N, C-alpha and C positions, 0 to 999 in steps of 0.2 A: 650382693653379697660378691655373686663370682664378677661385677665390674669392677669391683673395687678392688680385687683380688690383683687381677687385672693390671688396673692403672698402676698397683703396687712396683708389677714385673714390666710396666711399661708396656705393656699389651705382648712382651717378648714370651709368655709361657703358653706353649701350644695345649695342656690337658685342662688349664684355667680357662681358655678361647674355647675347646670343647665343651666344657662344662654351661660356659654360657650362651653358645651356637644350641645345647641342648633345652636347656630353660625357653631361649627365644624360640624351638621348636614347639616345646608343648604348652607354650603361650598362644601359639595360632603364626605366630610371625614369621614363615619362613623365608621371608629376605633376609632379614636380621641375623638368623641364621647361617644364609649361605655364607652372609659378608665375614662373619665369624669362625666358620670353617675354612674360608678360602684365605685370610689372616692366619689361622692356625698352619695350614699347608705353607704357606709361604715361611714360614720356621722351621715346619718339619716337613719338606716335599716328599720324603719317602713314608712316611706313615699310611700305614695301608687303613688303619682303622678309620682315620680319619676321612680319607677318600672314600670309605664305604660309604660313611656318614655323610659326606657332601652329596655322592650319589642317593643315597635318601632320600636327603632334604630336598635336594633337585627334583626327582621324581614327585616327591609329597606338594612341593611349589608346583608342579606342571597340574598335576591333576585336581587340585585346589581352585588355580585359574580357571581350568575349562569348565569345572564344573559350577563356576560361580553366575547367578543371575545377572545378567546387564541390559539398560534401557537400550531402547531401539538410536537414543541419540548419543551413550554415553561414549565420550571421546577416547575413554581411556581403554577401550575394549581390545583394538588393533594393536596398542602398545603392548598389553596386557599379555596378549596372545601370542605375539613374537616373542615374549620373553619365556614365557612357557613351555612354546615350540620347540625353542633353542637346548632349556633346561631339561625337557622329557629328551631330546638331542645327545645329551652330555650324560646324561645320566645312564642311559643306554650304551654307552662309550664306556662309562667307568666300570660299571657292572662287567660287560665283555671285558675289559680288560684284566680285571682283578680273577675272572675265570682263566683267562690264558696263561694267568701267574701259576696257578694251581694251590690249591690245598695247603701243602707243606710249606710254602711260602708266605700266604697269606693268614692262615690259621682262621680262615672262615670256613663257616659252615656253605660245602659246594650247593648243595641243594636250596639255600636259601639264595644264593648268589645267583642261582638259573632263572628260580622263580622270580626275581627282581629285573633277569635281564631278559627273561623272555614278558614280563608285563612291560616293560616299557616298549620294547619290540612290537610287542603287537597294540600298544597305545600308538605307536607314530603317524600310522596312516590316518587314524580317526581324528588325532590332533592335528595334523596336517589339512586333511578336509574340514574340522571346524576352524581353523584362521583360515582357510579359502573362502568359506560360508561367510566369513566376518568379511574379508575383504570385500566381496559381493556387496554384502549388506550396507559397507560404508560408502562403497560407491552407488547405489542404489538410493541411501540417504541424500548424497550429494546432489545426487541429479534434480530429486524429490524438489531438495531445498532450493537448490538453484531454479526451476518449473514456477515453486512457488517464487521465491524473490522476483522474477523476471512478471510473474501476475501482480504481485503488488506495485511493481512498478508501472507497467500498463493502466493498472486501476487509479495509480496516484495522478499518471498522466490525463487521463480520461477525466477525472474529478477535477483535475486544474484546468485542462479545455473546456470543461463544463459551466466553472465557476469564471472563465476569461468569457465567454459568448453570452455569461448572462450579465456581466459585468458591464459588456458594450451594448449588449440589448437597453441595459437601466441607462447607460448615457444617451444612447440613440433616444430611448423613450425620454427622458428629460431634457434632450436638445429638443425634438419636436414638441414638447409642450410649451417650451422658453420660446420656441417662432409661433407657435399658436397664439400665446397670451400677447405676442408682439403684436401680431395680428389683429388680433380684438381690439387691444387698446388702442392699434390705427386705427380701425375702422371707428371706434368708439367716438377718437377724436374729430374725425372727418364726418362724423355724423354732428357734433355738437358744432363744428364749426359751419357745418350747412344749414343748420338750423339756425342758429347766431344769422348767419347771411338772409337766410328766408322771414327771420323777424326782422332784419335792417330794411329790408325791400318790406316788406309790407307796412312798417311805420312809413315810409317814403311814401307809398302809397296813401294810407290815410292821412297825410298831410304832404300834399302836393305843393302848397307854397313856401314849404320848409327849402331857405336856399335860394329863393329868388323873389327878394323885399317883400318877405312877408310880414312885415315890422310897419308897412307905409302904410297912411292913413287914405280911407276912403276916397275917391271923388264925391264932392256936393252935385247935387242935382242942379244943372244951369249950368256949371262949368265948361 
């Protein structure tokens, strides 16, 4: 509803943009609420109430992000923490600035402002430490990922080397079998030829007249 109304005003009504920001905040979308508040402040930069709401939304955005559970390999963690840390710093600046303006000018509850300012200031070291820890965790994860990648590459190289050695051994075995088969065949042929020659010589020994006129007639007695 507010979005439709804002479009009617070409997004140039700061009050409607504030209502949209509140609706986004109540829905749990602090980033969207921040965007609409920044648009409203662009239209009305001197609006104290808009600036206070921006500080409150930034504070909520930061704390919600730092309390969120992330997986060890979540690539969004570092970026989200960077945004949250910057949001908390900006929220602290906004509350501190509003305090310096004084209640007469801001018409805001000084105690409430002080509570927000103190809370943000107190959370800044913890947020910075959490962000730094996330950076260290990310670096460690990257190192572990590189080690794992190197181990996988080494295992793959070893697997390929073993496969190559196996292929070479198989080729060498096939070559030896081929040579052995050729040798056996040659020996078999030689034995066959030797046996043939032996049989031929034996046949000649049994028939000594073969090839020496063995077909001539025997002489008669008295010739």
